[in-house]
N, C-alpha and C positions, 0 to 999 in steps of 0.2 A: 475383515480387519477394521477395527474402530480406532478413531483418534481419541487419545486419553491425555492430551497435553504432552509437554516435553520438559526436560530440565532447563531449557533455554527460553521457554515461553510460558508465562503464567496465563493459562486459559481458564476462564470461569466455567462453571458447570453448564450454563445456558449456551455459551459459545461452543463448547464441545458437542453439546446436543445438536446445535445448528449444523455443524460440520457433518456429523454422522447422518442427520436427517436428509441433508442435500445429497449425500452419497447414496443413501437408500432410495430416494426418489429419482435419482439420476437427473437432477436439476442443477443448474449453476447456483452457487451460493453468492448472493449479492451482499457485500459487507459495506456498511456505511459507518461513519464516525468521524470525530474530529481528526485533523492531521496529527500524526504522532501517536496514535493509539494502537498501532501495531497491526493495521489491516494488511499491509504488504507482507510483513514478517509472518503473518499467520499462514499464508500459502507456503512459504519457505519451510516453516516448521512442520506443517502437515506432511509435506513431501518427504522431509527428513525422517519423521517419526514412522511413516508408513513404508519407507524404503522405495519411494516412487521418484522417477525423474521429474524435474521441474522445468517447465518452459514458461518464459515470461514475455509479455507483450505490454510495454509501457506506452500508454496513449498520450499523444500530444494534441495541441489544437489543430494541427494540420493533418493528423492521421485519418486515413480513409479505411473503411471496412475491407475493401478489396485487398489492401496490403497484408491483412492477416491471412488471406487465402493464398494469393500469389500475385506476382507482377510480371508483365510481359515487357521485356526490355527491347522495344522496337528500335530505339535510337542506336543501340549497339549493333543490332542486326543489320541496320541500314549501313552503318559505317563499315562493318565487316564485309558486307556485300560489295562495297565500292573498292575496298582494299584487297579483297581475297584473290589469291591466285588459284591455280588448279587444285592445290592441296587444301586451301581454305574453303572452297565452294561447297564441299560436302557438309561442313559445319554449319554454314549459312542455311543450307536447305533443311536441316533438322531444327525445327522451331523449338524443340524441347531444350536446346542449348541456351535459349534466351528466356526461359521461364524460371523465375526466382521464387522458390517456395516460401510461403509465409509461415508464421507460427502455428496457425490452425492446421495447415497442411502437414507440418511436421508432427503435430500431436495426433492427427488422424492416421498417419502411416507408421507410427511408432509400434514396435513389436510387443510392447506391453503397456498397460495403462499408465498415463502420466498425469501430473498435476499441472493444469494450465491456468496461469494468472493473467487476467486482463486488468491492468492496473490503471486506476483513475479514468474510468470510462466517461465520466462527466466532463472531461476536458475537451472531448471531440465535439464535432457538429451534432446538433440535435437528432439528425437522421442516422447517425452512426449506429446506435443500438438496433434500430429497425432494420438496418441493412444486414445485420447478423442473425436476425430471427430464424430464418429458414435453416441456415447452416448449423446453428447451435441446437435447434430443435430436432432436425432430421439427421444430424451428424453426417452430412454429405454436401458436396458442391460440384459444379460442372466447370471444366476448363474448356472454354470455347475455342481457344487457339489450337488445342490438340484433340478436341472432341473426346475428352476423357472425363468420366465420372469418378470422383474421388470419394470413397466411403471410409468412415472410420473403422479401423480394425478393432479398436477397443475404445469405449467411451471414456474420454478424459474426465477427471474430477476438476471442474471449472470453478475458479474463484474470480469474482468481479468486484473491484473496489470502487467506491465513489466518495468524494468529499462534499457532495450535495451542492456543487456549483451550479448544476442544472437539474431540472426535473427529468426523470427518465420516462419514456412512453409506457402507457398502461399495458400494451400488448407485450412489451419486453418484460415488464414486472411480473406478469402472469406466468412467465416461464421460469421464474427464479424462486429460490427459497431465500428469504430475507432475514438478515440479522443486523442489529445496530449495536456497535460496541460502545457502551457508555464509558465516560471517563472514569478511571479507577478511583474508588474511595481510598481513604488513608490506609486501611488495612491491606487492601489489594496492592496498593502502591508499595507498601513495605515489602511484600513478597517479590514484586518486580525488581525493586532496588537490591534485594538480597541476591538475586540471580547475578547481578552485575558486580556487586560489592559485598560478598559474603562475610567479610571481616570488619565491616563498618561498625563503629561503636554506636550503641543504642542512643546515647545522649546526643551525639552529633546528628544521627538520623532523625530523631524527634525534633530537634531544633530546625534542621534543614526542611523537613516536611511542613512544619508550621509556617516558616517563611514562604515556602513554595505556594501553599494554599492561601496564605494571606495575599500574595501577589495575584494569584489566579482568580480569586473570588472578588477582586476589586471591580465594582460596577463600572461599566463604560469602557473597558479595555477593548482596543481595536483587535489585538491578537493575544489570546490567552496562552501562556506557556504550556507546552505539551510534555508528555512523558519523556520523549527523547531529549528535550531541553533540560529537564530535571536531571537526567543521567549525565549530560554534558556538564551541568553546573556542579554536581557532586564530584565529578572527576577533577574539575578545577579546584574545588575546595580542598580535596586531598592532595593534589599536586602542590598547592600553595601552603599547605599545612595550616589552614585557617582554623583558629581555636573555636570551641563551642561558644565561648563568651561573646565572640564577634557576631554570632547569630541570634543572641538572646537580648531582647529589649527589656528595659525596666517596666514594671507594672503590666507586663503582658501586652504592651502596645505594639502596633505595627511599626516596623522600622525598615529602612532601606538596607537590604542584605548586601554583603560584599560580592563583587563580581556579578552585579545584577544584570549586566549586559548579556549574560548567557540566558536570561529568562525573558527580559523585555527587549523587543527588537525594533522599536520605533520611538521617536522622540515624544509623540503625543502620549503614549502609554507611560513613559518614564516621567513626564511632566505631571500627569494625572496622579501617579503614585507619590511623587514628591509633595504634591499639594495635600494629599491625605495625611502624610506624616507630619507636615507642617501644621495642619489644623489640629491634629491630636496634641502636638507639643503645646500649642497656644491654649488648649482647653484644659490643661492640667490645673 
């Protein structure tokens, strides 16, 4: 069964090809791209389109690879051993009661193939990807506390996202199929907007997209507005019933759009944009 996009996610032909190639090779699909380009949503939509369960592991700076496999709660066991009476001693003796299964373990023991999302892997320590090499490659791991070898019943379809905050190790990259989601051009963006606002008037969409790309293409921006921020901005424009005229500047000049705080998220970028508009006005 191949992924061919969905009604809720506009997937380019090369992205669909990457998803299906990774599935064919039985390799994790490493997805990179700017924040807000739909990397996380891709795994969700693939799972929905293919009728597969979705398991998600959102990585933080403090996340350790071991947590994806399992964690042994030794503190709880020690506390229970001190408090346990005759009835509780049996629970304490069984160490399995203190093993907490991680997302990878859940994916490995699932009774049918699942989609496994490892989200923002570059947030973790640099050794994090290397610590998962064997488990992802061999689809098995050993639980030392119970002397148990856990093998995957079915190989999960693994999606790994990265925002390029850190370089990933070469050994890890060799085991992945890679795809970079480029920021959507205007035509692709129209299709994305149509998914969220199918009744949006064409003149309002055209004016909004011009404003959006004017803001986004300003040299020197600290944070460029993303697709998700465009969707939020359009939602506000509709809620406030902002007219098309308010989005159209005279002589096709760049202007500060209404509710610009949905697009620009820091004072440096806002000041930079205001300077550009001011300079254009003075050059008339």
